[in-house]
N, C-alpha and C positions, 0 to 999 in steps of 0.2 A: 705577408710577403717579406722575407728577410732581406736586409740590406746586403748587397754583394760586395766582393773585394775590390779594393782600389788598385790601379795599375801603377806600380812604382818601379818595376824592373822590366827588362825584356822577358817576354813570355816564351817558354819552351814549346816546341811542336809536340803534338800528341803522338807522333811517330818518330822513331829514330831517323835522322837525316843523313844524307851524303852529299858531297860536293861533286858536281859534274863540270867538265871543261867545255861548256857550251854557253852562248850568250844568255844572260838572265832575261826572263820574261817580265821581271819586276823593275829592274833598273837598266836603262838603255846603255849606260857606260860600263856596265859590269860584264866581264867576259867569262863568268862562271855562274852557275846557279845552284842553290841549295834545294834539294828535292827530298820528299819523304820516301822512306822504304815502307814495306808493309808490316814492319815490326813495331808494335806499340811501345812507346817510351816507358821504361820501368818507373820513372817519376810519376807518370800519369796513373799507372796501376797502384802505386804506393799511396797516391792521394785519393784512391777510390773514385776514379773518373766516371765509372758507370752509374754512380749516384749523384753526379754533379749537375748543376743547372747550366744548360746550354744557352748561350746568348749570341746575338749577331755581333760580329766584329765590324766596327764602323771605320770607314776610311777617312781619317782626318788627321789632326795633330793633337797630341795629348796635353791636357791642362790639369791643374790641381787647385783646390781652394783651401787656403789656410791663412793664418794671420800674418800681417805685415804692418809693423809699427802699431800693433795693438788693434788692428781692424781686419775683418774678413777681406781677403784679397784673392784675385785670380792670378795664378802663376803659370808661366809657359815652360814647356819642357826644354831644357838646355843641357845636353850631355857634355861634360868636359872631355875633350879629345886630345890625343897626343900631338906633339909637334911633328912636322914632316920627318925630321931625322929620327925621332923616337919611334914613329910609326913604321918607318922603313926597317929599323932594327927589329921591331916586334914581328913584322911579317916575315922577315928573313929567318928568324928563330922558329916561327910557326911552320914555315915551309920545310925547313931542314929537319925538324923533329916531329912534324905532323901533329903537334899539340902546342898549346900555349902554357902548359903547366911547367913551372920552374923558371919562367921568365921573370926577371927582376926589374921593377920600375923604380925610378927616382921621381916620386910624385912632385917634388919641388921644382925639378928641372925639365921633366919629360912632357909636361902638359901645358896646353895653351892657357892663357889668362882668362878668367871669367869675371863678370861684374862682382863687386864687393857684396852685393845682396844675394848672390847665388847660394843655394843650399843643396846638399846632397839628398838624393831620394831616400826614402825609408828602406831599410834592409841592406843598404850599401855597407859592406864591411869596412872596419877601420883598423889600422895598425899604427901604433905610436901617434895617435891623434890625427892621422891622415886617412882620407877615404881611399879604398883599394879599388883599382879598375876591375871590371868584369872580364869575362873570357874574350870579349870583342875589343878590349883595350879602351873602353869608355867608362866614365864615371857618371851614371845617370843623375840628373839634378834638375833644379827649377830656378827660374828668375821671376820676380814680381812683374806683372803687366801694368804699365802706366800709360797715360795718353800722350806722353811726350816722346815715347820711343817709337819711331816709325816702323822699326823692324817687327813690332808686335801690334800694328794698327788694327789688324782684323780681330785679334784677340780683344783689344780694347773696345771694339765696336759692340761687343755683346755684354759689356758691363757698364753700369752707371754707379760710380762710387758715391756720388752725392745722395742717391736714393738707396744705395746698398743692395742693388738687385742685379740679376743676370738673366739673359734671354735663353730659355731652355726648351728643347724639344723632348717630349716624353709621351708615354701612353696615357690616355685619359682614364683615370681610375683603374678598374679591373678590365676595361674594354681594350684588349690588346690589338683590336682591329681599327682603333681610332687614335690618332695623335692629337696633341695640342701643343701650341707654342705659348709659353707663359713667362711672365717675369717672376722670378723666385728670389727671395732674400738670400744674399750670399751666406748669411749666418746659417741658413738651413742646408747649405751645401758643404759645410765645413768638413774637411778631411776627406772629401770625395774627389775622385778623378773623373774627368769628363773628356769627350772628344769634340774639338771644334771642327765643324764641317761648313762648307760653303763655297761661294764663287771663287775665292782666291786661295783655297787650301787644297794641296795635293792634286791639282789639275781638275778639281771640281767633278768627281766621278758621278755625283748625283744630279748634275745639271741645274744647280740652284742659281737664281737671280741672273743678273747680266753685268757687263762691264760698267755700264752707267749707273745701275742700281744693284749693287752687290747684296746678297743675302747670306748671313752667317748665323748659326745657332750653336749652342752647346748641347751635347747629348750625354747624359750620365752613363758611365760604364755599367753594363749589366742590365740596363732598363729595357732593352729590346729582347725579350725572351723568345726562343725558338719553340714554337708550340709542338711540333712533331719532329724532334731531332732524330737523326739516323743513329744506328748503333756505331760504336767506335770500332769500325772495320774499314780497311782501305777501300775495298771495292764498293761497299755500300755508301760510304761518304762520297766517293767519286760519282756514283750514279745520282745521288741526292743533289749534288751541285749541278750536274748536267741536266737532270730531268724535272726537278721539282721547282715550282715557282718560289717557294720559301728558300730554296737553295741559291737564288740569284743574289747572293751576298758576297762580300769580300772574304768572309771566313767565319769561323765559330770560335768563341772563347768559352771554355768550360770553367765555372766557378765551383771549386771543390769545397767540401765542408771544413777542411782544415786550413782554408785560406789560400791554397795553391791555385794558380791560374794556369791553364793549358790551352793552346790554340792550334788551329789548322787554318792555313791560308790557301786560297785557290791555287796560287803559284806553287805551293808544295806538291800539289797533285798534277802539275803541268797544265793547269787550266787558266784561261784568260781572265783578266780583270783590268778595267771595269767592263761590265756587260750592259747592254741596253735594257731598259725596263727593269731596273734593279728592284728588289723586293721592298726597299724603303719607299719607293714611289708607287706602291700599290695601295696605300692606306690613306684615307681622308685625313685632313688636318684642320682643326679648329683653332683660330687665333684668339687668345684671351690675354691681351696686353693693353692695359689702360693706364699708362703712365702720364702724369702731368708733364707736358713738354716744356722745355726751356724755350722761351720766345726767340732766343738767339741761336738755337740749335740749327744746324745745317739741314737742308731738305733730305740729305742722305743719312741723317741720324737714324739708326735702326729702331730705337725705341719710339721715336716720332712716327716712323714709317709703319711699324706694326700697330701702333695705337690708332692709326688712321684706318686700319682694316679690322679693328677689334670686333669680335663677334661673328666674323665671316668664316664660312666653311669652304674649304678647297678640296678638290678631288685627290690631290696629292701635294706634297711640299714643293715639287717642281713647278706647280701652277701658281705659286705666290710670286707675283711680279709687282713692282712699285712704280712702273712707268705710268705717267699721267696722260 
């Protein structure tokens, strides 16, 4: 099974899209929505999407494992965004010209400050030594996750830097019908991107844990293969999302042989997300975490909590609860 591509940039839709002046189904405060047309994106055809590996799009927040101060480290996604004034100027240009092409940024002055440890994501273009914003006016990037930054406390809960391990949800061997939660050495995850999901991420669409006992795990991108993917056709994809159990997912990400990533989100098709009984919650989960716990660790320490149920099999990840 080949290792799939990492997520370093915003992923294009498999269909050409258009903007409609109606409230977004995805973002409550957005008064427009981006929807798919029935025309396949030429970029998808050029990447030979019909031979790509289709995987489940997971609803969480993107993370990355790479070195920091010489050690394997978890990094959180942080896009560098324009200041209010620069963003207003950018949107005015975009509205008047119906394109962002030709807009000139002053990267030194137009963008908000980021931590000194911030790095630009792979494939971000550079000019004169400065990273260039994408078509959305953002510069995708990463910041290292440490246990002192409360903003990333849920990211920090799934890594133990003393032991050099992370809590990961993956399929068990070749059995794609069974999940396992394991502690994996960070060094084995180097240069991979993963999705952090759980109680306090993106409104918890999978219903994990509780306020008192949160549950969070990392899911490597591309690990959840779609066994019977539909053809790349608008109507067949629409029907698959509506009628198939395997279609009760946020979307599909296709991993093409040339490294290109292509996606479709339910919202692109005018469909609701999240949905009850998501496909992620249809598979049993085996917990295989046996970390030596720190005697001073909090009762809410995730490694300690998962170690307390090591070896147990649950009907789905939603059934994992740590209440005593």
